[in-house]
SETORKOL-862202 format. One record per residue (C-alpha): residue in one letter; x, y, z. Coordinates in pm, whole numbers, padded with zeros to 5 digits, always signed. Layout:
// residues N
aXYZ...
//
This chain:
// residues 492
m+21000+03779+09191a+21032+04168+09257h+20807+04325+09518g+20514+04455+09332e+20498+04220+09048a+20193+04109+08933i+20114+03805+09184i+19792+03706+09009r+19680+03784+08650f+19330+03666+08487d+19368+03690+08140k+18993+03679+07956v+18839+03421+08207s+18497+03294+08167f+18320+03088+08424n+17962+02964+08399y+17755+02753+08665g+17572+02528+08412h+17454+02637+08053n+17257+02917+08170k+17414+03091+08443p+17737+03275+08309i+17931+03397+08602l+18213+03568+08470d+18288+03700+08090e+18637+03742+07976v+18740+03907+08277s+19112+04056+08315f+19253+04175+08624s+19561+04170+08785v+19685+04208+09162r+20018+04306+09278r+20254+04131+09539g+20199+04276+09886m+19882+04462+09781k+19545+04451+09983a+19280+04453+09769t+18863+04420+09799i+18623+04215+09601v+18283+04392+09605g+17965+04351+09410q+17632+04229+09460n+17510+03917+09681g+17537+03628+09425a+17762+03806+09168g+18032+03554+09179k+18281+03731+09443s+18355+03346+09617t+18390+03224+09273i+18672+03410+09208f+18828+03282+09496s+18759+02929+09413l+18930+03010+09089i+19246+03153+09257t+19295+02858+09480g+19260+02607+09179e+18918+02436+09351k+18726+02556+09023k+18882+02565+08678p+18779+02887+08391e+18568+02747+08052e+18786+02988+07890g+19098+03248+07967q+19401+03190+08176i+19467+03228+08542h+19850+03313+08586l+19981+03272+08943a+20364+03351+09074p+20570+03059+09067k+20614+02872+09409i+20346+03086+09609a+20095+02954+09891i+19758+03044+09897a+19539+03007+10173i+19168+03108+10207s+18917+03189+10532r+18612+03054+10415q+18288+03200+10527v+18186+02939+10745i+18303+02581+10869p+18166+02324+10655r+17912+02133+10847s+18144+01800+10783e+18411+01960+11012l+18208+02098+11333e+18249+01747+11475l+18631+01772+11472t+18890+01876+11733v+19075+02231+11736r+19408+01998+11641e+19190+01806+11379f+19070+02104+11222f+19433+02282+11183q+19563+01987+11038k+19339+01978+10780c+19495+02254+10674f+19814+02091+10562s+19857+01838+10302e+20104+01641+10523k+20105+01567+10888v+20277+01854+11087y+20414+01697+11393d+20470+02026+11601i+20123+02159+11529d+20017+02261+11890p+20273+02560+11959r+20191+02672+11547i+19783+02637+11695d+19878+02856+11967d+20059+03122+11821v+19769+03163+11581l+19502+03164+11835e+19718+03466+11972v+19700+03665+11659v+19332+03601+11628n+19301+03695+12018l+19132+03353+12081k+19358+03244+12361g+19338+03081+12730h+19090+02807+12670e+19178+02514+12885k+19276+02190+12665v+19167+02402+12361h+19349+02145+12111d+19127+01882+12228r+18791+02067+12218v+18527+01986+11948i+18483+02316+11697k+18100+02303+11722t+18149+02371+12098f+18248+02739+11985s+18037+03014+11916g+17983+03159+11559g+18233+03484+11701q+18497+03189+11783q+18425+03003+11471a+18499+03302+11270r+18826+03346+11479l+18927+02970+11391l+18846+03013+11014l+19087+03309+11012a+19351+03133+11231s+19339+02814+10954a+19435+03057+10673l+19712+03218+10906i+19857+02895+11043q+19952+02829+10680e+20211+03165+10623p+20080+03201+10287d+20192+03437+10057i+19845+03489+09914l+19582+03523+10162l+19183+03546+10090l+18935+03640+10331d+18575+03564+10243e+18357+03814+10508p+18609+03776+10787t+18393+03999+10982n+18069+03783+11032n+17997+03716+11355l+18280+03919+11515d+18231+04148+11789k+18360+04497+11816a+18697+04398+12000g+18721+04120+11735i+18706+04339+11404a+18909+04608+11598h+19193+04334+11640l+19136+04191+11264t+19166+04518+11121d+19512+04570+11328f+19620+04288+11192l+19568+04360+10826v+19707+04696+10815k+20058+04555+10969y+20021+04251+10708k+20277+04247+10451k+20194+03994+10241t+19905+04012+09971v+19533+04017+10095i+19189+03984+09892v+18907+04039+10104i+18509+03987+10029s+18322+04177+10299h+17992+04385+10323d+18171+04594+10629a+18261+04949+10465e+18414+05113+10751f+18611+04772+10801l+18736+04748+10441n+18827+05150+10441a+19079+05071+10697f+19338+04908+10453t+19193+04860+10100e+19458+05017+09849s+19242+04842+09549v+18872+04732+09455l+18810+04481+09218y+18446+04573+09096l+18245+04287+08989d+17938+04342+08804v+17628+04082+08837y+17469+04203+08492t+17790+04277+08270k+18014+03985+08406k+18296+04203+08370v+18546+04289+08655e+18676+04642+08723y+18992+04735+08863y+19007+05049+09066v+19317+05206+09283g+19261+05381+09612n+19076+05296+09953y+18733+05179+09961f+18526+05494+10009n+18695+05698+09700v+18660+05404+09491i+18287+05361+09571k+18254+05753+09586d+18424+05728+09184i+18194+05465+09079s+17880+05657+09200a+17984+05987+08999r+18036+05752+08683v+17695+05602+08780e+17547+05951+08787k+17740+06097+08493e+17635+05771+08265n+17295+05852+08366m+17274+06225+08266k+17444+06110+07953n+17191+05870+07859a+16902+06094+07958q+17033+06370+07714l+17082+06118+07413a+16737+05959+07519k+16594+06320+07457e+16810+06337+07124i+16667+06009+06979q+16326+06088+07065a+16364+06410+06885k+16479+06245+06582k+16243+05996+06550d+15970+06272+06578q+16114+06455+06313a+16147+06145+06093n+15758+06060+06162v+15682+06414+06044f+15921+06390+05703a+15763+06039+05641h+15413+06161+05644k+15508+06447+05394g+15622+06218+05155g+15811+06254+04821g+16187+06321+04854l+16155+06408+05252r+16161+06022+05283l+16495+06006+05233v+16552+06271+05501a+16305+06050+05721r+16534+05755+05641r+16871+05974+05772m+16679+06073+06067r+16624+05681+06170e+16984+05626+06098k+17102+05909+06324a+16848+05783+06601e+17016+05459+06560e+17370+05581+06589l+17267+05742+06896e+17125+05458+07068e+17449+05279+07026e+17614+05536+07186m+17389+05492+07510v+17620+05318+07774e+17444+05015+07979v+17452+05181+08320r+17533+04936+08579k+17238+04813+08792e+17445+04717+09087d+17296+04958+09324k+16972+04743+09322t+16851+04655+09645i+16570+04474+09795r+16220+04637+09821p+16083+04770+10140f+15902+04486+10312i+15733+04424+10640i+15709+04079+10854p+15361+04034+10949c+15274+03942+11284q+15084+03631+11402e+14701+03745+11461d+14538+03692+11782i+14804+03705+12025n+14799+03884+12322g+14970+03897+12706e+15321+03767+12760l+15473+03587+12457v+15818+03506+12606n+15901+03462+12980i+16293+03418+13101t+16376+03379+13455s+16678+03211+13457l+16973+03147+13186s+17307+02968+13136i+17624+03197+13005v+17975+03077+12974n+18194+03260+13191p+18452+03448+12979k+18774+03353+13230t+18680+03032+13361h+18514+02910+13026k+18256+02669+13243i+17883+02751+13235v+17727+02930+13506a+17344+02999+13598r+17222+03365+13585k+16879+03522+13730a+16683+03702+13488l+16404+03870+13477v+16220+03936+13100s+15897+03910+12987l+15808+04002+12638k+15469+04098+12509k+15370+04252+12147k+15573+04533+12032t+15836+04461+12249h+16213+04436+12111l+16496+04278+12354l+16882+04330+12255l+17072+04025+12372s+17388+04168+12429g+17753+04002+12516p+18090+03879+12394n+18177+03634+12161g+18177+03297+12330i+17921+03406+12591g+17628+03223+12501k+17424+03441+12333s+17339+03187+12011t+17327+02880+12248l+17025+03065+12459l+16854+03179+12124e+16844+02814+12019s+16752+02658+12324l+16446+02933+12314a+16376+02846+11965k+16361+02487+12037g+16165+02544+12343e+16477+02377+12545a+16567+02637+12706k+16593+02587+13119g+16404+02911+13292a+16274+03028+12953k+15964+02965+12776i+15749+03070+12489t+15385+03073+12517p+15234+02767+12345g+15073+02869+12022i+15337+03108+11929r+15490+03116+11575v+15833+03138+11602g+16032+03324+11333y+16386+03224+11398y+16680+03348+11198r+17008+03165+11246q+17341+03323+11134d+17482+02945+10999f+17116+02907+10828s+17077+02586+10927t+16700+02624+10967l+16719+02601+10610n+16708+02273+10393f+17005+02311+10156e+16854+02062+09919d+16513+02241+09882t+16505+02463+09578v+16445+02801+09684r+16063+02757+09531e+16018+02435+09757s+16137+02633+10056l+15884+02922+10025t+15641+02705+09909k+15664+02488+10211v+15656+02776+10475l+15349+02932+10341k+15126+02595+10303e+15234+02535+10687v+15115+02894+10760t+14795+02909+10524g+14755+02541+10426k+14752+02632+10082i+15025+02754+09812d+14955+03124+09655e+15207+03098+09357e+15132+03435+09265y+15172+03576+09634m+15478+03360+09696r+15686+03479+09407s+15582+03837+09469v+15751+03817+09810a+16040+03648+09640a+16078+03928+09394s+16103+04161+09653f+16427+04010+09776l+16571+03958+09444i+16477+03600+09415t+16391+03608+09013s+16284+03359+08796d+16674+03269+08710v+16731+03194+09097i+16385+03054+09218n+16437+02687+09098t+16810+02682+09241k+16879+02472+09511i+16956+02652+09862g+17285+02489+09897d+17422+02635+09535l+17313+02995+09657s+17592+03236+09791e+17575+03285+10173g+17406+03654+10125q+17120+03522+09908k+17044+03236+10185g+16990+03520+10394l+16747+03712+10172v+16559+03344+10129a+16552+03298+10534f+16422+03693+10516a+16133+03610+10254r+16066+03288+10493l+16002+03519+10776v+15744+03752+10568l+15561+03419+10485e+15568+03277+10834r+15400+03568+10982p+15550+03475+11335g+15425+03595+11646i+15776+03630+11772l+16113+03685+11575i+16435+03522+11728l+16721+03686+11497d+17095+03581+11536e+17318+03825+11377p+17090+03902+11066t+17361+04127+10898n+17613+03833+10838h+17688+03822+10464i+17406+04043+10341n+17493+04317+10102f+17536+04676+10320r+17285+04823+10050h+17000+04622+10196l+17066+04647+10547p+16879+04993+10631i+16586+04820+10465i+16607+04522+10674a+16620+04753+10955k+16303+04963+10920a+16134+04642+10855l+16240+04502+11202d+16173+04849+11355q+15788+04813+11253y+15748+04451+11360e+15495+04461+11595g+15553+04116+11771a+15798+04037+12002m+16163+04020+11864i+16502+03933+12007l+16803+04077+11847v+17171+03939+11861s+17392+04166+11634h+17747+04284+11666v+17702+04608+11408p+17613+04894+11641d+17502+05090+11311f+17230+04846+11227v+17073+04834+11581a+17074+05188+11591q+16787+05199+11335i+16559+04962+11530r+16349+05048+11808i+16504+04841+12092d+16293+04844+12447e+16507+04626+12673t+16860+04518+12640l+16972+04172+12826d+17379+04228+12873l+17454+03883+12927e+17811+03989+13035k+17692+04201+13343
//
């Protein structure tokens, strides 16, 4: 196939999750060889489903998906499945191939060099779960690259990556010569390499194709929305005028009733001209995370901690002097792999040496892998459990009100958490924090998977939180919107 011809083509593809949950409705688009495209859309719209259809993991109910002959496809997933966390690095990469690869070690070394994850002693025998979230994100990318695919699918590849990791990935994609399709909520990252945008509307279930970089396309969509709103406003005014005239003529009777009927018919014609303005810009409602009542004095004390030396990769102890009270926000910083997530987890579980949380303080813990959630629970069960634990009773109306503020509506609330998109899991986790009323918030990369439109609202809620807070985030723009009283840099 010549360069530039279609390498992927969707022809009136429809896909549903069950009978009452349509995801795609007669979607048609094509991606050309060598193109670097982005899929955008609201959390839960079905972006990852498109990837599953391209790889063949899922099959369309209607329509056809045409792929160029003899092409290799590889996907870098959002998270490493729990079933693979016990694998060694060698076993993890071997699973990428249908047949055993006997020279896999040097290939692993080459691909780890590409993702800037090198220099680890005996890395091939190291177990996946011992790597940090950021390092696991690099392993996911490497697992796709090692297959040398014709089509590279990247699902939220910047999640957990620090600034250096994002810069390294961006440089790689700018220079990459093959076809790439990316799902991400990181606007700056996307704009660096995007040549076209596939816009998935969660309401119409359609995909619109735009050519141009990410910022220009979003600007075009915003302009179109404004134009549609203006047109609808004008039509609504004309429709109301016709209806008012029809009512006047109808009451006068006689031959004027015919005029009234024509007026109503004209109003109906105008109503048909009104366009269904996309609701894609819908965001979560402003919210607060209430603080546990009747708490005073020191809530968290850290006198020492353990970190991973970035050069030797060995665990070393460090002294610290951290005392957190109400309304004290601590930013925990440092590069991927230094031990931030490990410290947060051990602190939340009460197992951290040299660090403790005052007894009786409720801990609201937001984990980047959502493992604090029971994936077998429905959303309703998950929210109801935490509400009952805190208040001793179930207030269905209040629970549903909180859920709705996070776009968890009636068509989602009875879905199992394991069946939600990663972004929707994040919104459920925040809804649980609101119901939990914690005395201390521990947040590990709370921007991962979350639609960028929601981030300013989440940042404001964290900024206003009146308990103690420990935050880890590699997104400077997000952190800049939150009051930070102290910073603990593990690298220093």
